[in-house]
MMTF fields as JSON, N, C-alpha, C and O atoms, coordinates in Angstrom:
{
  "mmtfVersion": "1.0.0",
  "mmtfProducer": "UNKNOWN",
  "numBonds": 347,
  "numAtoms": 348,
  "numGroups": 87,
  "numChains": 1,
  "numModels": 1,
  "chainsPerModel": [1],
  "groupsPerChain": [87],
  "chainIdList": ["A"],
  "bondAtomList": [4, 2, 8, 6, 12, 10, 16, 14, 20, 18, 24, 22, 28, 26, 32, 30, 36, 34, 40, 38, 44, 42, 48, 46, 52, 50, 56, 54, 60, 58, 64, 62, 68, 66, 72, 70, 76, 74, 80, 78, 84, 82, 88, 86, 92, 90, 96, 94, 100, 98, 104, 102, 108, 106, 112, 110, 116, 114, 120, 118, 124, 122, 128, 126, 132, 130, 136, 134, 140, 138, 144, 142, 148, 146, 152, 150, 156, 154, 160, 158, 164, 162, 168, 166, 172, 170, 176, 174, 180, 178, 184, 182, 188, 186, 192, 190, 196, 194, 200, 198, 204, 202, 208, 206, 212, 210, 216, 214, 220, 218, 224, 222, 228, 226, 232, 230, 236, 234, 240, 238, 244, 242, 248, 246, 252, 250, 256, 254, 260, 258, 264, 262, 268, 266, 272, 270, 276, 274, 280, 278, 284, 282, 288, 286, 292, 290, 296, 294, 300, 298, 304, 302, 308, 306, 312, 310, 316, 314, 320, 318, 324, 322, 328, 326, 332, 330, 336, 334, 340, 338, 344, 342],
  "bondOrderList": [1, 1, 1, 1, 1, 1, 1, 1, 1, 1, 1, 1, 1, 1, 1, 1, 1, 1, 1, 1, 1, 1, 1, 1, 1, 1, 1, 1, 1, 1, 1, 1, 1, 1, 1, 1, 1, 1, 1, 1, 1, 1, 1, 1, 1, 1, 1, 1, 1, 1, 1, 1, 1, 1, 1, 1, 1, 1, 1, 1, 1, 1, 1, 1, 1, 1, 1, 1, 1, 1, 1, 1, 1, 1, 1, 1, 1, 1, 1, 1, 1, 1, 1, 1, 1, 1],
  "groupList": [{"groupName": "MET", "atomNameList": ["N", "CA", "C", "O"], "elementList": ["N", "C", "C", "O"], "formalChargeList": [0, 0, 0, 0], "bondAtomList": [1, 0, 2, 1, 3, 2], "bondOrderList": [1, 1, 2], "singleLetterCode": "M", "chemCompType": "L-PEPTIDE LINKING"}, {"groupName": "ALA", "atomNameList": ["N", "CA", "C", "O"], "elementList": ["N", "C", "C", "O"], "formalChargeList": [0, 0, 0, 0], "bondAtomList": [1, 0, 2, 1, 3, 2], "bondOrderList": [1, 1, 2], "singleLetterCode": "A", "chemCompType": "L-PEPTIDE LINKING"}, {"groupName": "LYS", "atomNameList": ["N", "CA", "C", "O"], "elementList": ["N", "C", "C", "O"], "formalChargeList": [0, 0, 0, 0], "bondAtomList": [1, 0, 2, 1, 3, 2], "bondOrderList": [1, 1, 2], "singleLetterCode": "K", "chemCompType": "L-PEPTIDE LINKING"}, {"groupName": "ARG", "atomNameList": ["N", "CA", "C", "O"], "elementList": ["N", "C", "C", "O"], "formalChargeList": [0, 0, 0, 0], "bondAtomList": [1, 0, 2, 1, 3, 2], "bondOrderList": [1, 1, 2], "singleLetterCode": "R", "chemCompType": "L-PEPTIDE LINKING"}, {"groupName": "ASP", "atomNameList": ["N", "CA", "C", "O"], "elementList": ["N", "C", "C", "O"], "formalChargeList": [0, 0, 0, 0], "bondAtomList": [1, 0, 2, 1, 3, 2], "bondOrderList": [1, 1, 2], "singleLetterCode": "D", "chemCompType": "L-PEPTIDE LINKING"}, {"groupName": "LEU", "atomNameList": ["N", "CA", "C", "O"], "elementList": ["N", "C", "C", "O"], "formalChargeList": [0, 0, 0, 0], "bondAtomList": [1, 0, 2, 1, 3, 2], "bondOrderList": [1, 1, 2], "singleLetterCode": "L", "chemCompType": "L-PEPTIDE LINKING"}, {"groupName": "SER", "atomNameList": ["N", "CA", "C", "O"], "elementList": ["N", "C", "C", "O"], "formalChargeList": [0, 0, 0, 0], "bondAtomList": [1, 0, 2, 1, 3, 2], "bondOrderList": [1, 1, 2], "singleLetterCode": "S", "chemCompType": "L-PEPTIDE LINKING"}, {"groupName": "GLN", "atomNameList": ["N", "CA", "C", "O"], "elementList": ["N", "C", "C", "O"], "formalChargeList": [0, 0, 0, 0], "bondAtomList": [1, 0, 2, 1, 3, 2], "bondOrderList": [1, 1, 2], "singleLetterCode": "Q", "chemCompType": "L-PEPTIDE LINKING"}, {"groupName": "GLY", "atomNameList": ["N", "CA", "C", "O"], "elementList": ["N", "C", "C", "O"], "formalChargeList": [0, 0, 0, 0], "bondAtomList": [1, 0, 2, 1, 3, 2], "bondOrderList": [1, 1, 2], "singleLetterCode": "G", "chemCompType": "PEPTIDE LINKING"}, {"groupName": "VAL", "atomNameList": ["N", "CA", "C", "O"], "elementList": ["N", "C", "C", "O"], "formalChargeList": [0, 0, 0, 0], "bondAtomList": [1, 0, 2, 1, 3, 2], "bondOrderList": [1, 1, 2], "singleLetterCode": "V", "chemCompType": "L-PEPTIDE LINKING"}, {"groupName": "PRO", "atomNameList": ["N", "CA", "C", "O"], "elementList": ["N", "C", "C", "O"], "formalChargeList": [0, 0, 0, 0], "bondAtomList": [1, 0, 2, 1, 3, 2], "bondOrderList": [1, 1, 2], "singleLetterCode": "P", "chemCompType": "L-PEPTIDE LINKING"}, {"groupName": "TYR", "atomNameList": ["N", "CA", "C", "O"], "elementList": ["N", "C", "C", "O"], "formalChargeList": [0, 0, 0, 0], "bondAtomList": [1, 0, 2, 1, 3, 2], "bondOrderList": [1, 1, 2], "singleLetterCode": "Y", "chemCompType": "L-PEPTIDE LINKING"}, {"groupName": "THR", "atomNameList": ["N", "CA", "C", "O"], "elementList": ["N", "C", "C", "O"], "formalChargeList": [0, 0, 0, 0], "bondAtomList": [1, 0, 2, 1, 3, 2], "bondOrderList": [1, 1, 2], "singleLetterCode": "T", "chemCompType": "L-PEPTIDE LINKING"}, {"groupName": "GLU", "atomNameList": ["N", "CA", "C", "O"], "elementList": ["N", "C", "C", "O"], "formalChargeList": [0, 0, 0, 0], "bondAtomList": [1, 0, 2, 1, 3, 2], "bondOrderList": [1, 1, 2], "singleLetterCode": "E", "chemCompType": "L-PEPTIDE LINKING"}, {"groupName": "ILE", "atomNameList": ["N", "CA", "C", "O"], "elementList": ["N", "C", "C", "O"], "formalChargeList": [0, 0, 0, 0], "bondAtomList": [1, 0, 2, 1, 3, 2], "bondOrderList": [1, 1, 2], "singleLetterCode": "I", "chemCompType": "L-PEPTIDE LINKING"}, {"groupName": "ASN", "atomNameList": ["N", "CA", "C", "O"], "elementList": ["N", "C", "C", "O"], "formalChargeList": [0, 0, 0, 0], "bondAtomList": [1, 0, 2, 1, 3, 2], "bondOrderList": [1, 1, 2], "singleLetterCode": "N", "chemCompType": "L-PEPTIDE LINKING"}, {"groupName": "PHE", "atomNameList": ["N", "CA", "C", "O"], "elementList": ["N", "C", "C", "O"], "formalChargeList": [0, 0, 0, 0], "bondAtomList": [1, 0, 2, 1, 3, 2], "bondOrderList": [1, 1, 2], "singleLetterCode": "F", "chemCompType": "L-PEPTIDE LINKING"}],
  "groupTypeList": [0, 1, 1, 2, 3, 4, 5, 6, 2, 7, 5, 8, 7, 9, 9, 7, 8, 7, 10, 11, 3, 5, 6, 12, 12, 6, 9, 13, 13, 2, 9, 13, 1, 13, 13, 13, 13, 9, 7, 10, 14, 7, 3, 4, 15, 1, 2, 14, 3, 3, 4, 5, 14, 2, 13, 16, 2, 0, 5, 1, 9, 2, 7, 4, 3, 2, 5, 11, 13, 9, 0, 13, 13, 1, 5, 1, 13, 11, 5, 12, 3, 4, 2, 4, 12, 15, 8],
  "groupIdList": [1, 2, 3, 4, 5, 6, 7, 8, 9, 10, 11, 12, 13, 14, 15, 16, 17, 18, 19, 20, 21, 22, 23, 24, 25, 26, 27, 28, 29, 30, 31, 32, 33, 34, 35, 36, 37, 38, 39, 40, 41, 42, 43, 44, 45, 46, 47, 48, 49, 50, 51, 52, 53, 54, 55, 56, 57, 58, 59, 60, 61, 62, 63, 64, 65, 66, 67, 68, 69, 70, 71, 72, 73, 74, 75, 76, 77, 78, 79, 80, 81, 82, 83, 84, 85, 86, 87],
  "secStructList": [7, 2, 2, 2, 2, 2, 2, 2, 2, 2, 2, 7, 7, 7, 7, 7, 7, 7, 7, 7, 7, 7, 7, 7, 1, 7, 2, 2, 2, 2, 2, 2, 2, 2, 2, 2, 1, 7, 7, 7, 7, 7, 7, 1, 1, 7, 7, 7, 7, 2, 2, 2, 2, 2, 2, 2, 2, 2, 2, 2, 2, 2, 2, 6, 7, 7, 2, 2, 2, 2, 2, 2, 2, 2, 2, 2, 2, 2, 2, 2, 2, 2, 2, 2, 2, 2, 7],
  "xCoordList": [-9.532, -10.3, -10.408, -10.767, -10.109, -10.193, -9.198, -9.45, -8.094, -7.074, -7.58, -7.28, -8.352, -8.891, -9.881, -9.895, -10.696, -11.679, -10.971, -11.376, -9.932, -9.177, -8.527, -8.504, -8.011, -7.359, -8.362, -8.058, -9.547, -10.541, -11.014, -11.347, -11.046, -11.411, -10.334, -10.638, -9.078, -7.976, -7.917, -7.604, -8.217, -8.137, -9.332, -9.223, -10.437, -11.644, -12.269, -12.002, -13.1, -13.785, -12.823, -12.119, -12.813, -11.967, -12.74, -13.878, -12.097, -12.735, -12.254, -11.056, -13.222, -12.888, -12.519, -13.179, -11.471, -11.023, -11.797, -12.769, -11.343, -11.973, -11.696, -10.58, -12.702, -12.487, -11.677, -11.61, -11.072, -10.355, -11.356, -12.453, -10.964, -11.848, -11.167, -9.946, -11.983, -11.463, -11.347, -12.124, -10.396, -10.219, -11.407, -11.865, -11.904, -13.024, -12.534, -13.331, -11.232, -10.674, -10.404, -9.717, -10.949, -10.741, -9.342, -8.666, -8.929, -7.607, -7.508, -6.466, -8.594, -8.583, -8.359, -7.608, -9.004, -8.836, -7.403, -6.857, -6.787, -5.398, -4.469, -3.55, -4.701, -3.864, -4.018, -3.027, -5.257, -5.488, -4.776, -4.195, -4.815, -4.153, -2.648, -2.003, -2.082, -0.647, -0.264, 0.803, -1.122, -0.831, -0.882, -0.142, -1.746, -1.877, -0.647, -0.322, 0.039, 1.233, 2.338, 2.593, 2.989, 4.11, 5.378, 5.706, 6.068, 7.279, 8.46, 8.691, 9.202, 10.359, 11.482, 11.651, 12.235, 13.405, 14.611, 14.473, 15.771, 16.987, 17.802, 18.073, 18.181, 18.99, 20.277, 20.258, 21.364, 22.654, 23.048, 23.992, 22.34, 22.733, 22.012, 22.24, 21.15, 20.463, 21.416, 22.049, 21.502, 22.397, 21.581, 20.773, 21.803, 21.116, 22.174, 23.155, 21.955, 22.925, 23.118, 22.165, 24.354, 24.689, 23.953, 23.525, 23.8, 23.114, 21.649, 21.098, 21.017, 19.627, 19.529, 18.642, 20.443, 20.436, 20.637, 19.985, 21.539, 21.797, 20.536, 20.21, 19.821, 18.582, 17.51, 16.776, 17.42, 16.463, 16.798, 15.899, 18.086, 18.497, 18.116, 17.613, 18.357, 18.01, 16.501, 16.04, 15.736, 14.279, 13.805, 12.884, 14.425, 14.052, 14.317, 13.497, 15.456, 15.78, 14.792, 14.3, 14.509, 13.594, 12.194, 11.536, 11.752, 10.417, 10.422, 9.375, 11.598, 11.748, 11.205, 10.413, 11.66, 11.26, 12.509, 13.618, 12.322, 13.443, 13.659, 12.726, 14.913, 15.281, 14.468, 13.962, 14.343, 13.622, 12.159, 11.578, 11.545, 10.157, 9.998, 9.056, 10.918, 10.86, 11.07, 10.361, 12.049, 12.335, 11.196, 10.85, 10.613, 9.472, 8.309, 7.69, 8.012, 6.899, 7.127, 6.212, 8.349, 8.662, 8.509, 7.962, 8.99, 8.867, 7.409, 6.994, 6.638, 5.22, 4.467, 3.64, 4.747, 4.103, 4.483, 3.639, 5.744, 6.202, 5.46, 4.998, 5.351, 4.671, 3.196, 2.638, 2.56, 1.153, 0.964, 0.064, 1.811, 1.737, 1.984, 1.3, 2.954, 3.273, 2.106, 1.784, 1.492, 0.354, -0.808, -1.48, -1.056, -2.142, -1.868, -2.79, -0.61, -0.24, -0.279, -0.778, 0.234, 0.324, -0.824, -0.887, -1.715, -2.9, -2.609, -3.517],
  "yCoordList": [-19.986, -20.661, -22.16, -22.925, -22.547, -23.969, -24.764, -25.919, -24.159, -24.846, -25.15, -26.213, -24.226, -24.456, -25.606, -26.425, -25.673, -26.764, -28.1, -29.097, -28.119, -29.357, -29.796, -30.979, -28.832, -29.135, -29.69, -30.658, -29.099, -29.58, -30.985, -31.774, -31.297, -32.655, -33.649, -34.773, -33.238, -34.123, -34.362, -35.467, -33.33, -33.453, -34.158, -34.774, -34.077, -34.655, -33.658, -32.458, -34.165, -33.284, -32.884, -33.723, -31.6, -31.076, -31.191, -30.735, -31.813, -31.988, -30.879, -30.63, -30.223, -29.123, -29.671, -30.578, -29.122, -29.552, -28.872, -28.156, -29.113, -28.509, -27.004, -26.573, -26.216, -24.777, -24.424, -25.207, -23.255, -22.777, -22.471, -21.977, -22.771, -22.469, -21.448, -21.439, -20.599, -19.631, -20.286, -21.18, -19.848, -20.37, -19.977, -18.836, -20.916, -20.619, -20.232, -19.863, -20.314, -19.959, -18.463, -17.928, -17.791, -16.348, -16.049, -16.925, -14.836, -14.403, -14.538, -14.932, -14.212, -14.3, -15.739, -15.977, -16.7, -18.106, -18.558, -19.321, -18.096, -18.458, -17.9, -18.587, -16.659, -16.032, -16.771, -17.014, -17.134, -17.87, -19.216, -19.626, -19.899, -21.196, -21.049, -21.888, -19.992, -19.765, -19.427, -19.828, -18.692, -18.333, -19.553, -19.621, -20.519, -21.709, -22.602, -23.299, -22.593, -23.404, -22.85, -21.646, -23.734, -23.317, -23.508, -24.615, -22.422, -22.48, -22.925, -22.361, -23.921, -24.369, -23.346, -22.631, -23.298, -22.431, -23.277, -24.326, -22.828, -23.566, -22.732, -21.555, -23.357, -22.686, -23.47, -24.696, -22.772, -23.433, -23.511, -24.22, -22.794, -22.77, -23.803, -23.845, -24.636, -25.676, -26.855, -27.323, -27.316, -28.436, -29.605, -29.456, -30.768, -31.995, -33.062, -33.15, -33.868, -34.917, -35.84, -36.155, -36.268, -37.139, -38.471, -38.982, -39.037, -40.328, -40.221, -41.15, -39.091, -38.898, -38.755, -39.332, -37.983, -37.818, -39.156, -39.448, -39.976, -41.293, -42.145, -42.821, -42.115, -42.899, -42.363, -43.135, -41.032, -40.446, -40.851, -41.146, -40.866, -41.268, -42.716, -43.033, -43.589, -45.005, -45.172, -45.959, -44.43, -44.491, -43.97, -44.531, -42.906, -42.338, -43.336, -43.486, -44.011, -45.007, -46.168, -46.648, -46.608, -47.735, -47.407, -48.265, -46.174, -45.761, -45.173, -44.767, -45.125, -44.558, -43.13, -42.772, -42.326, -40.928, -40.071, -40.583, -38.785, -37.857, -37.579, -37.624, -37.289, -37.063, -35.933, -36.064, -34.83, -33.693, -34.025, -33.493, -34.901, -35.277, -36.034, -35.79, -36.952, -37.738, -36.831, -36.943, -35.931, -35.036, -34.041, -33.748, -33.522, -32.61, -33.281, -32.705, -34.521, -35.252, -35.486, -35.324, -35.866, -36.112, -34.839, -34.876, -33.723, -32.456, -32.018, -31.533, -32.185, -31.812, -32.67, -32.155, -33.973, -34.859, -34.468, -34.478, -34.126, -33.71, -32.454, -32.379, -31.477, -30.236, -30.466, -29.867, -31.319, -31.642, -32.318, -31.964, -33.287, -34.012, -33.061, -33.133, -32.177, -31.223, -30.246, -29.894, -29.823, -28.898, -29.574, -28.949, -30.861, -31.605, -31.802, -31.744, -32.033, -32.278, -30.998, -30.998, -29.919, -28.672, -27.71, -26.645, -28.076, -27.281, -26.061, -25.281],
  "zCoordList": [-54.219, -53.2, -53.446, -52.55, -54.607, -54.921, -54.092, -53.749, -53.776, -53.0, -51.593, -51.049, -50.99, -49.652, -49.663, -48.744, -50.68, -50.768, -50.924, -50.327, -51.713, -51.902, -50.591, -50.253, -49.879, -48.612, -47.61, -46.913, -47.522, -46.575, -46.94, -46.056, -48.206, -48.625, -48.224, -47.824, -48.332, -47.974, -46.463, -46.019, -45.678, -44.228, -43.626, -42.566, -44.27, -43.702, -42.736, -42.806, -41.837, -40.9, -39.772, -39.211, -39.461, -38.392, -37.087, -36.98, -36.087, -34.785, -33.867, -33.727, -33.249, -32.359, -30.979, -30.471, -30.379, -29.059, -27.944, -28.184, -26.712, -25.553, -25.537, -25.828, -25.2, -25.125, -23.876, -22.928, -23.887, -22.715, -21.617, -21.876, -20.393, -19.264, -18.366, -18.211, -17.785, -16.844, -15.475, -15.14, -14.704, -13.362, -12.506, -12.556, -11.726, -10.833, -9.446, -8.583, -9.23, -7.938, -7.906, -8.776, -6.899, -6.806, -6.29, -5.751, -6.456, -6.007, -4.494, -3.971, -3.786, -2.326, -1.868, -0.922, -2.531, -2.162, -2.397, -1.6, -3.482, -3.768, -2.7, -2.256, -2.284, -1.266, 0.056, 0.745, 0.424, 1.661, 1.637, 2.641, 0.515, 0.399, 0.551, 1.179, -0.017, 0.106, 1.535, 1.999, 2.243, 3.624, 4.533, 5.515, 4.219, 5.041, 4.953, 5.915, 3.821, 3.668, 4.54, 4.55, 5.269, 6.094, 5.278, 4.852, 5.073, 4.275, 5.133, 6.202, 4.683, 5.465, 5.403, 4.415, 6.477, 6.512, 6.882, 7.512, 6.497, 6.81, 7.783, 7.547, 8.867, 9.883, 10.077, 10.195, 10.106, 10.303, 11.772, 12.121, 12.632, 14.023, 14.89, 16.1, 14.305, 15.059, 15.254, 14.308, 16.48, 16.763, 17.288, 18.205, 16.695, 17.095, 17.31, 16.572, 18.333, 18.641, 17.446, 16.733, 17.235, 16.104, 16.164, 15.13, 17.349, 17.459, 17.052, 16.462, 17.367, 16.946, 15.433, 14.804, 14.854, 13.398, 12.716, 11.713, 13.255, 12.67, 12.707, 11.731, 13.839, 13.938, 12.997, 12.381, 12.887, 11.943, 10.507, 9.72, 10.165, 8.817, 8.536, 7.458, 9.505, 9.31, 9.155, 8.329, 9.949, 9.854, 8.501, 7.907, 8.017, 6.721, 5.593, 4.688, 5.648, 4.623, 4.706, 3.684, 5.913, 6.109, 5.565, 4.976, 5.763, 5.319, 3.905, 3.4, 3.265, 1.928, 1.877, 1.005, 2.845, 2.936, 3.029, 3.175, 2.944, 3.082, 4.562, 5.364, 4.905, 6.296, 6.912, 8.026, 6.192, 6.765, 7.037, 7.984, 6.22, 6.437, 7.748, 8.502, 8.018, 9.251, 10.461, 11.461, 10.364, 11.477, 11.705, 12.85, 10.627, 10.746, 11.445, 12.34, 11.024, 11.61, 13.107, 13.914, 13.465, 14.872, 15.704, 16.806, 15.179, 15.908, 16.03, 17.082, 14.97, 15.009, 16.024, 16.776, 16.051, 17.027, 18.449, 19.345, 18.655, 19.978, 20.433, 21.572, 19.548, 19.911, 20.185, 21.105, 19.405, 19.625, 20.975, 21.736, 21.263, 22.537, 23.698, 24.718, 23.547, 24.604, 24.827, 25.962, 23.738, 23.839, 24.55, 25.371, 24.24, 24.889, 26.376, 27.19, 26.733, 28.13, 28.947, 30.072, 28.402, 29.152, 28.912, 29.527, 28.036, 27.783, 27.065, 26.778]
}
């Protein structure tokens, strides 16, 4: 046991770290959060005019964003505007 005492003297005082914490988020809340997220899908049969894609690409570069983000935003705005107009 003398070796342990010597070691503790060499190390000095041991500082205890933060204890582990349990998650406060319930399983139901996690499932609801996952359901709220809209998962993107990739379709190969969607056709968009080349001139529009070119303009979207230029806008994406100008805004330092990804192409799909710019196109998603434009489509979402269109649907919102259409919903407001047609009720």
